[in-house]
N, C-alpha and C positions, 0 to 999 in steps of 0.2 A: 630503544629496543635494538639489540645487536644479534644478528644471525639467528633469529627465532625460527625454530623448526617444531612443528607439531605433527606427529605421525599417528594416524589412526589405523593400526593393524596393516601397515604397508602403504596406506594412502596418505601422502603428505599434503595436509590442508595448508600448511605454511612451510616454505622451504627456504631457509636462510634469509628471512625477511629482515630488512633494516628500516627503522623509523625513528626520525629525530625531530622532536617538537620543541619549539622555543617558548619561553614565557611570553604571555600577552599576545599570542597569535591564534587565529583560527586556521587549523591545519586540516585540509580535506584529505580523506582516504578514499580513493576512487578505484573501482574495479567491477568486473562483471559479477553477476549472481554466481555464488560458489567460488569466487576467486580467493577467498580466505580472509576477507576483511573482518567479518564478525568473529571468526576464530581468533584472530590476532588481538582484537579488542577484549574478547572473553579472557584471554591470557592476561592482558594488562589489568583487567578489573577483578581478577582472582577467581573467575568461574572455571578456568582450565589452567593446568600447569604445562609449560612447554616441555617438549622432549629434550630440546637442547637450546642453547642461547642464553643471553643475559639481559636484564633490565637495569638501567641506571637512572637514578633520580637525583638531579642536581649534582651529577658526577659520581655519586656513590652507588655501588651495586646494592640492589634490594631483592628480597624474596617475597613474592606475592602468591601465597598459597590458599587464599580465601578472600571473598568479598570484604570481610571484616578487616583483613590485613590491608587491602586496597584502600578502604575508607580511612584507616589510621594514617596512611601515607598521603591522604588528600586526593584520592582518585575516585571519581564517581561516574556511573554509567546511566544514561537515560535510554532505556531499551526501546526497540522498534515496536514491540507488542508490550503495552504498558503493564507494569507489575503492581497493579492497584487492586484493593479489595472493594468491590462495588458497594457493599453494605456499610462500609466505614465512611466517616467524614474525611475531608481533605487532611485535617489535622491528625486524625488517628492513623491515616496512611503514612503521613510524613514521619511521625515519631515511632512507627512500628519497629520494634527491635532496638530502639534507642530512646525509650520513654523516660522523661524527667520525672522523678518521684520525690515525695516528701513523706517520711515515715511509712514507706511501703505503698503509698497511694499515688497513682499517676497524677501529676500536676498539669491538668489540661489547660488551666487558665494561663500558666506560664508559657506552655508550648504554643497556645494560640497567639499570645502576644508576640513571641519571638518570630513565629511564622508570618504574622501580619507585618512586622518590621522588615523582614527579609523581602516579602512580597512588594512592599512599597519601595524599598531601596532599589530593586532591579526592575521595577515596572511590570511585575508579574501579577497584575490584578486578578486575584482569585479569592473566593469566599472560604476562609478556613473551616467554617462550620457546615458547609454544603456537603451532602452525601455525594460520593463519586458517581453513583448511577444517575444523578440528576444534573450533572454538568456536561458541557459539550466536550468533544474529543480534544479541541484546542486547550480547554481549561484543564483536562486531565493531564495533558502534556506539561502544562505549567506546574501542576502538582508534582509531577515526576522531577522537573528541574529543581523545584523547591526542596524536594526530598534530598537531592545530592548536595545542595547548598547548605541545608540544615546540618548535614553531617560534616561540613567544613571542607568540601571539595575545592581544590585549586586547579585540578585537571579534570575537565568534564568531557565525557565521551557521548556524543549524540549519534545514535544508530538509526539512520533513515528518519530523521525527525519530522520531515514534511510529508511523508507518505500519506498521511490521513488528514492533512490540513487544507483549508481553502486558500486561494491566492492571498486574501487579506490576512489570514492567520500566519501565512508564510512570511509576509512582509514584517509582521509584528515580531515573529520569532527571530528573524535575522537581526532586527533592532535590539532584541534582548541579548542575543549572542555578542553583538558588538559592544553593548554596555558592560557585559561580563569581562571581555578581554581588556576593555579600557581600565578595569579595576586591577589588571595584572594576572587574571586567570588565563589558563590555556584551554582551548577547545579543540577536540579532534572530531571532525564532522564526517561521518560515513554517509555518502550519498551517491546516487546515480545521476542526479540532475545537474547537468553541466552549467545551466543558467545560474543555479544557486551557488555553485562553486565560484563562478565569475563574480557574482554579486557579493558573496560573504567571505570567501577564503583568501588568506594571504599566500600560502603555499599549498602544494598538492603532491601527495605521494601516490603513485599508480601501482596497483598490484594486478598481476595477470597469472592465472593458474597457479596460485600459491607463491609466486616469486615477486619481489619488488623490482619494478622496471626502471623507475626514475622518480626524482623529486624535483618539481619545477616551481618557479615563481608564477603565480596565476596571471598577473598583469601582462607578462610577456609571452603568454601562450594562448592560442586560439582554441575554441570549442572543438574544432575539427581535429586539431593535433592531440588534444586530450582524449577524444573518442578513439582515435587510431591507436594511441598508446594503450588504451584500456582493452580493446578487443583484438588488436593485432592486424586490423585491416581498415580501410576507409569505410565510413558509415553514411548511409543516406538518411538525412533528418526528415525529409518530406518524401513520402512514397508517391511516385507518379501513378495516376490511375486514369483509365479511359472514362469518357462520359457514361453515366448510368444508363442501362437499358431497362427501363421501368416495366415490370411485369404486372401480374394480377395482384390484388390485395391479399396479403397473407394474414395480417393482424388488424382487426377492427375493434376499436375501443369507443364505446358510446356512453356519455353521461356518467363516467366512472367516479364513484365516491368511495373513499377508503378512510377508515379511522386509524389513528396511531394507538399505541399500547394503552394509553390512559382513556381511550374512548373519544378523544377529540378529533375533529375532522383534519385529515392530513392531505388528502386528494379531494378537491372540491368540484366534482362534476366536469371532467375533461373528455374531449373527443379527439381522436387522431387515428390515422391509418398508416401501416407500414406495408409497402409493396415488395414483391420479389424484385431482386436486382438493385436494391437501394440500401444505403445506410442512413437511418434516421437518428440524428444525434439529439440527446436531451441534455441541455446545459442548465445550470442553476447552482446557486450557493447551497452547500450541504444543509439539510434540514428543511427543504422546501417541498417535501413529498416524494422525492425520488425513490427513497428506500421502500416506502409503503407501496408506491406504484409497482415497482418490480416484484415485490413480494406478492401483491395481489395477482399480477399476471402469471406468476409461476406457481400459484396455489399455496404459498407459504402464509398468506394472510387473507382473511375473509373480506369480500367485497360488500360494502354497505348498500350500494345502489349502482345501477347501470349494468353494462354487459361487456364481456370479453369474448370475441369470436375469433377462432384460429382456423384457417382453412375451411371456412364455412360452418364450423362446429362451435356451438355455444359451450364454452368451458368455464363460465362464471361459477366460482366457488367449487370447481371440480377438484378431486384429489390430485396431489402432485404427480403421481405416476400416470394418471390419465392424461394430464396436460403434457407431460414428457413424451408419452407415446403418441400424442397427436402430431408430434414432430417439432418439439421445442428443445433447444439446448440452452443451458443457463450457466453463465460464468458469474458467480455471486461477488458482491463487493467485499465481503469479509471471507478471504480464502480459508482461514483457520477455523472459523465458526461454522460456516455453511458449505464450504467447498470440499473439505477433506476430513477424514477421521484420522487424527494425528498419530494415534497409537497403532493404527493398522499399517501394513506394508504398502509400498508404492504399487505393487501389482494388484493388491486388493482394492486400493483406492481407484485405480484405473478401470476396475471392473464394476464399480458401484452402480452404474446405470444398466449393466447388462448381465450381472451375475445370475439372474433367475432365468435367463434364456439359454438355448443351445448355442454354441457348444460349451458355454461356461458352466452349465450344470445339466444333469440328466436325472429325472425322477426326484428332484429336490436335493440331489447330492452335488456339491461343488466339485468342479474339475480343475484342481489347482495347476496341473500341468498346462492346460489350455490357457488359464489366466496368466501364467508366467510367460508363456510363448507370445501372447497378445501384448503383454506389458513390454517385452523386449522390442517388439516392432514399434510401439508408440514412443518408447525411449529413444530409439534410433531416429524415427521420422521427425520428432518434435524437439530433438536435441536437449533432452532432459539430462542434466549433469548429476549422475549418481554413481555410487560405487557398485551397486547391483539393484535388481528389481525387488529384493526382499528388505531393503532398508526401510525403516519406519518413515512415513511421510513427514512426521514432525522433525526429523533429522535433516531434511533437505533445506537448502537456503530458500528464502522467501520467493525469489524469482523462479526457482525450479519447482516450488510448490504451485506457482501460478501456471507454469508451462504444463504441469501434469493435468491441471483442471482443464486448460484449453485443449490439450490433446484428447482427453476423455470426451469432452463435449462436442468438439468439431468433428471428431472421427465418426460420430453416429449419423452423419448425413441428414441433419434436421433441416426443416424448411425455414424455421424461425430461430434466429440466434439472438438471445438476450444477454448482453455483456455489460457488467457494471464495474467501473474502475479497472479495466482489463490490464493496465500496465502500472498499477500502483506498486511502487517500490522496485521497479525493474530497471536494469541498465539499458543503455542506448541500443546495444546489439539485440537484446531480447525484445525491446519495444519495436524495433524495426521488423523483427521476425513476426511478432503478433499482429502488427499493423498489416503486414503482407498477407497473413492468414485471413484476416477479416475482409480485406479487399478481394481476395481470391474467392471467399464464400459469396460475396456480393456479385462477383463476376460470373459465378455459377448459377445465378438466379435466385439465391437465398435472400430472405429479408433479414436485415441486421438492425437491432435496436441497441444503440450505444448510449450508456449513461457515463459521463465523465466530468470531473471537476477541472480537468486539464483543458483550458481553452484552446491551446494549439492542437491537441489531439482531436477535439470536436471539430475544429476548423479544417484540419488536414484530411480527416476520414469521412466526414458526413457529406451526403448529397443534399439533405435538408436538415435544418436545426429548429427544434422547438425549445423555448425557454420556459422553465417552470419557476414561478414565484408565488409563494404563499399557497401552494397547492393548486394553482390555476395556471393555464398557459398564458404567459405574458405576451407571446408573439411567435410567429414563424418566419424564419429568414433563410436565405441561401448563402452558403459560405463565400461564393464568388462575388456577392454583392453586399456583404456586410463586413464589419471590422470587429476586432476584439473589444474595442472601446464601446461600440454599439451593443455588443452582447453583454458587456459588463453593466451598461445602463439598464438593459432589459432585465438582467438578473437582479438589479436593485429595485425593480418595480415600475420602471418607465414603460409607457406604451411604445409600440414600434414607431409611430409618427413622432412622438416626443424625443425618442432616442435618436432617430435619423436627423431630426432638426438640430439637436444638441451637438451631434458629431459634425454637422456642417458648420 
């Protein structure tokens, strides 16, 4: 890609960007949220046309004016937010728009056989006949990879592929990527995770504020150097924090039982307390009751048994607004499904928790001037990168969507802050910023409940850690006296004593 520029009405998302990818390599594309990585890849995959610049494939100039044109040239994209139809099977999703047919009838048997062969060839074990809604996030991603391979892609673009995966699934995915490039395919990996770049990539191109900064060999570059190239200044990977000043209990959970969507037990009678002035981390492999627990605490899911008490008030099965007004902020794990209304403007999204109160409205009539004024303050204070406050939330980069939710929730001065996967898909600069915000809330005497699949995040931020396994608390540990290895064993179902013994 040579001198690629993409201008959105005076805002240059890409400004003379160069990218050169070799056959048989994993090439990382690194940059802050909103740096222009996804825009560049949307141009390569035919979703956007460049304002200027050219694309050459095997030395020949090509015109990519649609995803179909990209597919014909052997370019396929695995998107950060999966493009799958929940009600369809894996096979139906993979062949969608490219259905093999015989006498006008879709040949499902032929498609299933071809997909099974591809799946076996690349170690992408996934059931072709399973409905997408019934398979894990990791399996859905494999279906997305199969979709690009089925269409004959030789250049695969992975957009933040590990943002929703567990550590084990990340290892498996990197193995899959390495087997693909061993076959001569090329992979462009968009990621913020420096560890993954070091683990998987051969070379790395860094983009900052729409411009390409440099392309480097990964082996000869440190994580610190990559981070500094990305954000333009040195970055602190571990935020220093003072010892916790533990206050009064803010959240008391007793004998809590919660069912999942099919009515089966997901949280199986757990007790814990979160005090003011501390961050309680909840570790665990995805699918062990974390989602149902958070939804029950915030009023999004019914409690089957037990109690939730916040600031001395029993809020078990209370409406969401009542729980919110008790002094609860909630940063949900799925920012697009539960955190934002993507078709609404940024200023409207920033007012979602306060629009019915003065000065945002009077006598039931919204005060848009006040909403925009407040939005501009939050955009400035929380460094939300946007062209203006009227931009639709869906048009922000993933990291800036997350910053918007954090701004809205933390600005309300709540006593209990419940955060789930707060830095999913964020760059190191944004991660550092959000970690500082959470530690600041804790130092102000707030209670913070943190759910994260990132073990280093749990270890760096938490004052105490409880591990969930199979809907129960497998153990409670302190970060200064435990290791990631011990946490991993607890997450797999070992007892504290057995885990400690095995680590020794």
